[in-house]
C-alpha positions in Angstrom: 226.7 30.4 91.5 228.6 27.3 92.4 228.2 28.3 96.1 224.6 28.6 95.7 224.3 32.7 95.0 222.0 33.2 91.7 222.7 37.4 92.0 224.9 40.2 93.8 224.6 43.5 95.6 226.9 45.7 92.9 228.2 47.4 96.0 229.6 50.4 96.4 231.0 51.3 92.3 229.7 51.0 89.4 230.0 48.0 87.6 231.7 47.1 84.5 230.0 47.2 81.5 231.6 43.5 80.3 230.7 42.5 83.9 227.2 43.3 83.5 227.1 41.4 79.7 228.3 38.3 81.1 225.7 38.6 84.1 223.0 39.5 81.1 224.7 35.9 79.7 224.1 33.7 82.8 221.2 34.8 84.3 222.9 36.6 87.0 220.8 39.0 89.1 222.1 41.7 90.0 221.3 45.0 92.4 222.7 48.0 91.1 224.6 50.4 93.0 226.7 53.8 93.5 230.3 54.5 95.6 229.1 56.6 97.9 229.5 55.2 101.5 228.2 56.8 104.2 228.1 59.9 102.6 230.8 61.6 104.9 231.7 64.8 105.9 234.1 64.4 108.2 234.7 68.5 108.8 230.9 68.2 110.5 231.0 69.1 114.3 228.2 66.7 114.7 227.1 63.0 114.6 224.3 63.9 112.3 226.0 66.7 110.3 228.2 63.9 108.4 225.7 63.0 105.6 226.3 65.8 102.7 225.3 64.3 99.7 226.0 66.7 97.2 224.2 67.7 94.1 226.9 65.9 91.8 225.5 62.7 94.1 222.4 63.0 91.5 224.3 63.6 88.5 226.5 61.1 89.0 223.7 57.9 89.5 221.8 59.3 86.8 225.0 59.1 84.7 224.6 55.2 85.7 221.5 54.4 85.5 221.5 56.0 81.7 223.9 53.8 80.7 223.1 50.2 82.5 219.6 50.4 82.3 219.3 48.3 78.7 220.9 45.2 81.0 217.8 42.5 82.1 220.8 41.3 84.2 220.0 44.4 86.7 216.7 43.4 88.8 216.9 46.6 91.1 218.3 49.8 91.7 219.9 51.4 95.5 221.3 54.5 95.2 222.7 55.0 99.0 224.2 52.7 101.6 224.6 52.8 105.0 223.8 56.7 105.6 222.8 57.7 109.1 221.2 60.4 110.3 218.5 61.2 113.5 215.5 61.6 111.5 214.0 64.8 112.4 211.5 66.8 111.8 212.7 69.4 109.1 214.4 68.4 106.2 218.1 67.8 105.5 220.9 68.1 102.9 220.4 63.8 103.3 217.0 63.5 103.0 216.6 65.9 99.8 219.1 64.2 97.9 218.0 60.5 99.1 214.6 61.9 97.3 216.3 63.4 94.5 218.4 60.4 93.7 215.1 57.7 93.9 212.6 60.2 92.3 215.0 60.1 89.1 215.4 56.6 89.1 211.9 56.1 88.9 211.7 58.3 86.3 214.5 57.0 84.3 213.5 53.5 84.5 209.9 53.5 86.0 210.3 49.1 85.4 212.2 48.2 88.2 211.9 48.7 92.2 214.4 51.2 93.7 215.4 50.8 97.5 215.9 54.6 98.6 219.3 53.2 101.0 220.6 50.1 101.7 220.5 49.5 105.2 219.9 52.8 108.2 218.1 55.7 106.8 215.6 55.3 105.1 213.5 58.7 103.8 211.3 57.8 100.9 207.7 56.5 102.5 206.9 55.8 98.9 210.5 52.8 98.1 209.5 49.4 96.3 211.7 47.7 98.9 212.5 48.2 102.7 215.3 46.5 104.2 217.8 46.0 106.9 221.5 45.0 107.7 221.7 42.8 110.2 225.2 40.8 111.5 223.9 39.0 114.5 225.9 36.1 114.9 223.7 34.0 116.6 221.7 32.1 114.4 219.0 31.9 116.9 218.2 35.7 118.2 219.2 36.4 114.4 215.4 33.9 113.4 213.9 35.6 116.3 214.6 38.8 115.8 213.5 38.6 111.7 210.3 36.3 112.5 209.1 39.8 114.0 208.6 40.3 110.2 205.5 37.7 110.9 203.7 40.2 113.3 203.9 43.8 110.7 207.0 44.6 113.0 210.5 44.1 111.1 213.9 44.8 111.9 214.7 48.7 111.3 218.3 49.5 112.2 218.3 52.9 114.1 221.2 54.7 116.0 223.4 53.2 119.4 220.5 54.6 121.8 217.4 53.6 119.5 217.3 56.8 118.1 215.1 56.5 114.8 216.9 56.8 111.4 214.6 55.5 108.8 211.0 56.1 108.2 209.0 54.1 109.5 207.7 50.2 106.8 204.6 50.2 105.2 204.2 46.4 104.4 206.9 46.9 101.8 208.4 43.7 100.5 211.4 43.4 102.9 215.4 41.7 102.8 217.8 41.9 104.9 220.4 42.8 102.2 223.3 42.4 104.6 223.8 39.2 107.3 226.3 37.3 107.8 230.1 37.9 107.3 231.0 34.8 109.2 235.2 35.4 110.3 236.9 32.1 109.1 240.8 32.2 107.6 242.1 28.5 108.0 245.4 30.2 108.1 245.1 32.9 111.0 243.0 30.6 112.8 245.6 27.8 113.1 248.0 30.4 114.0 245.5 32.0 116.7 245.1 27.9 118.2 248.8 27.8 118.6 248.9 30.9 120.8 250.6 33.5 117.8 249.2 37.1 117.3 246.3 37.4 114.7 246.5 41.4 113.9 245.3 40.9 110.1 242.2 39.5 109.8 238.5 40.8 110.4 235.3 39.5 110.5 231.9 40.7 112.1 231.5 39.3 116.0 233.0 36.4 117.4 234.9 34.3 114.7 233.9 30.9 114.7 236.9 28.0 116.1 236.4 25.4 113.2 235.4 25.0 109.8 232.4 22.8 111.0 231.4 25.5 113.5 231.7 28.1 110.8 228.6 25.7 108.5 226.5 25.5 111.3 226.1 28.9 111.8 225.8 29.4 107.9 223.4 27.1 108.0 221.3 28.3 111.1 221.7 32.3 109.8 220.5 31.7 106.2 217.9 28.9 106.9 216.2 31.8 109.8 215.8 34.3 106.3 214.8 31.2 104.1 212.1 30.2 106.6 210.6 32.9 106.9 207.3 33.2 104.5 207.2 37.0 104.5 211.3 37.4 103.9 211.2 37.9 99.7 215.2 37.9 99.8 218.8 38.0 101.4 222.5 38.6 100.4 225.4 37.9 102.3 228.4 39.4 103.0 230.4 38.6 101.5 231.8 36.5 98.4 235.3 37.6 98.7 238.0 38.2 100.9 238.9 42.1 101.0 242.1 43.1 102.5 240.8 43.9 106.2 237.7 41.3 106.0 238.6 37.7 106.3 235.1 36.6 105.8 234.3 36.3 102.3 233.3 32.5 100.3 236.0 32.5 98.4 239.6 34.0 99.5 241.0 37.2 98.4 242.8 35.5 95.2 239.2 33.5 94.8 240.7 30.4 95.6 237.6 28.3 97.6 238.2 28.1 101.3 235.0 26.1 101.6 233.0 23.3 100.7 230.8 24.9 98.5 228.2 22.2 97.1 227.6 22.2 101.2 227.1 26.1 100.8 224.8 25.2 97.5 222.4 23.2 99.0 221.7 25.8 102.4 220.9 28.2 99.8 218.9 26.5 97.1 216.7 24.4 99.6 213.1 26.3 98.2 212.5 29.3 100.6 209.2 29.8 102.4 208.2 32.9 100.5 207.9 30.2 97.5 206.0 27.5 98.9 203.4 30.0 99.1 
């Protein structure tokens, strides 16, 4: 909240009820998720056949939704993340489980919007919202891409050769649920400047060379979405560094990496959609 965030995706785990209690108390908006990245079956013989979520996905997700239904901080549900499979004319296991998880969520909780999958394989035409993940690090091309939403042509994730992963957008509220991921670690940047090896740090795209360059890129990417009158929200990657990714607003130990007041000022600017 000090950095200007008013909420978070509770990403790839079912969070502790203690966390949700504090989110309720603080008025911090959260998006409930589940641990399922990719639904991968590594024994599959083809890329498209990797996606094999089983019936346990539905049962475990239903348990999580029922447990957390009464927390007012939860403003939406998303059972799957970055599932990918070329869209075909026959229903697959991924199709059926995605529809089942969506329908079960709506049956248990008809009061909140449900996103069938975060990024990538949208398989439910009646999903309440639609999204995409986009780690373009150039604010100009990032803005141009998402300005397509103003013309009824939002950015949609697809395969490497453009093969479709999702049903078309049907005019639902749209947001970018992953972007940014700007790569910055001051210690490792100093090592790189001295010509020393930098193998333990990773982030999206080209690493910024200076702290000021980070601020400029952060503001440019955020403003591209904040100034889009059809964009209802965004989720920046990510709050803290993790083991392999040095792209957090905070370090792994939650130490501050940046001037939080400066980041907050960017994010607290009125969004175009709020201004009507």
